[in-house]
C-alpha positions as CSV (number, residue, x, y, z in Angstrom):
1,X,92.5,128.9,107.2
2,X,93.4,127.4,110.6
3,X,97.0,127.7,111.6
4,X,98.3,124.6,113.3
5,X,101.5,124.2,115.3
6,X,103.8,121.3,114.5
7,X,106.0,119.0,116.5
8,X,108.3,116.3,115.2
9,X,105.3,113.9,114.6
10,X,102.3,116.0,115.5
11,X,100.1,118.9,114.2
12,X,98.0,120.5,116.8
13,X,95.9,123.5,118.0
14,X,95.3,123.1,121.7
15,X,93.9,126.1,123.7
16,X,93.0,126.3,127.3
17,X,91.0,128.9,129.3
18,X,92.5,128.7,132.9
19,X,91.3,130.5,136.0
20,X,92.6,130.3,139.5
21,X,92.0,132.3,142.6
22,X,93.9,133.6,145.6
23,X,93.4,131.7,148.9
24,X,90.4,133.0,150.7
25,X,89.8,135.3,147.6
26,X,91.9,138.0,149.3
27,X,92.4,140.9,146.9
28,X,96.2,141.0,147.1
29,X,97.0,141.2,143.3
30,X,97.3,144.9,143.1
31,X,100.0,147.4,142.0
32,X,103.5,146.0,141.8
33,X,102.3,142.5,143.0
34,X,99.9,142.3,140.0
35,X,102.6,143.5,137.6
36,X,105.1,141.0,139.0
37,X,102.5,138.2,138.8
38,X,101.9,138.9,135.2
39,X,105.6,139.0,134.5
40,X,106.1,135.6,136.3
41,X,103.3,134.0,134.4
42,X,104.8,135.2,131.1
43,X,108.2,133.8,132.1
44,X,106.8,130.4,133.1
45,X,104.8,130.1,129.9
46,X,107.8,131.0,127.8
47,X,110.0,128.4,129.6
48,X,107.3,125.7,128.8
49,X,106.7,126.8,125.2
50,X,103.2,128.0,126.0
51,X,101.8,131.0,124.2
52,X,99.6,133.4,126.1
53,X,96.8,134.5,123.8
54,X,95.0,136.7,126.3
55,X,95.3,137.2,130.0
56,X,93.9,139.3,132.9
57,X,95.2,139.7,136.5
58,X,92.3,140.7,138.8
59,X,92.6,141.5,142.5
60,X,91.8,138.0,143.6
61,X,92.1,135.8,140.5
62,X,93.9,135.1,137.2
63,X,92.3,134.5,133.8
64,X,94.5,133.3,130.9
65,X,93.8,131.8,127.5
66,X,96.9,129.8,126.4
67,X,98.0,127.7,123.5
68,X,100.0,124.6,124.6
69,X,101.6,121.6,123.0
70,X,100.2,118.1,123.6
71,X,103.3,116.9,125.6
72,X,102.5,119.2,128.5
73,X,99.4,118.2,130.5
74,X,97.1,120.9,131.7
75,X,97.5,119.8,135.4
76,X,101.3,120.0,135.0
77,X,101.1,123.5,133.4
78,X,98.8,124.8,136.2
79,X,101.1,123.2,138.8
80,X,104.1,125.1,137.3
81,X,102.2,128.4,137.0
82,X,100.8,128.4,140.5
83,X,103.8,126.9,142.2
84,X,106.6,129.0,140.7
85,X,104.6,132.3,140.9
86,X,103.6,131.7,144.5
87,X,107.2,130.8,145.5
88,X,108.7,133.9,143.8
89,X,106.0,136.3,145.1
90,X,106.5,135.1,148.7
91,X,110.3,135.7,148.3
92,X,109.8,139.2,147.0
93,X,106.8,140.5,149.0
94,X,107.1,140.3,152.8
95,X,103.5,141.5,153.3
96,X,102.2,138.4,151.4
97,X,104.1,136.1,153.8
98,X,102.3,137.8,156.7
99,X,98.8,137.5,155.1
100,X,99.4,133.9,154.1
101,X,101.3,132.4,156.9
102,X,100.9,128.9,155.6
103,X,102.9,129.7,152.4
104,X,99.9,129.1,150.1
105,X,99.0,132.1,147.9
106,X,96.7,130.3,145.6
107,X,93.6,128.3,146.4
108,X,93.9,124.5,145.8
109,X,91.8,124.2,142.7
110,X,91.4,125.8,139.3
111,X,89.0,126.0,136.4
112,X,90.0,124.9,132.9
113,X,88.1,124.6,129.6
114,X,89.3,123.8,126.2
115,X,88.5,125.9,123.2
116,X,88.5,125.3,119.5
117,X,87.0,125.8,116.1
118,X,85.1,122.5,116.1
119,X,81.9,122.2,118.1
120,X,80.7,119.0,119.8
121,X,77.9,118.8,117.2
122,X,80.4,118.9,114.3
123,X,82.4,116.0,115.9
124,X,79.3,113.9,116.5
125,X,78.2,114.4,112.9
126,X,81.7,113.6,111.6
127,X,81.8,110.4,113.7
128,X,78.2,109.5,112.7
129,X,79.0,109.8,109.0
130,X,82.2,107.6,109.0
131,X,80.4,104.5,107.7
132,X,76.9,103.5,106.8
133,X,76.7,100.5,109.1
134,X,73.8,99.8,111.4
135,X,74.1,102.0,114.5
136,X,74.5,100.4,117.9
137,X,73.7,103.3,120.3
138,X,76.3,106.0,120.0
139,X,79.5,103.9,119.5
140,X,79.8,102.2,116.2
141,X,82.2,99.8,114.5
142,X,83.2,100.6,110.9
143,X,84.1,98.2,108.2
């Protein structure tokens, strides 16, 4: 059975697959920098009550699958992950400051996709079977 998390007035299961890259795709996430990056991401997630289900630090990008609560938007989460990790890594590794003289370790964008146990087809079928009224395109009014 599905395990849902609970808030004061909510039950939820929200998972995101997030990917972001280093600026210019430079392969700087190696050795101690990669280990520190992983540690920082874990700390940031823990501070924001985000559970890391799976993660991977590549030389030039990060992949993580996380479970989050509905009060934290995905854009805010990525902002915290990228901002805090970049700030700390620049403080601790002088060679990064030389490579990224503009103080931007991460590229501007990111990729995110939601995951879940319910497919689009299942939701469409559920919505379609709510009432037996006459359909009006794909958006119906029930009785």
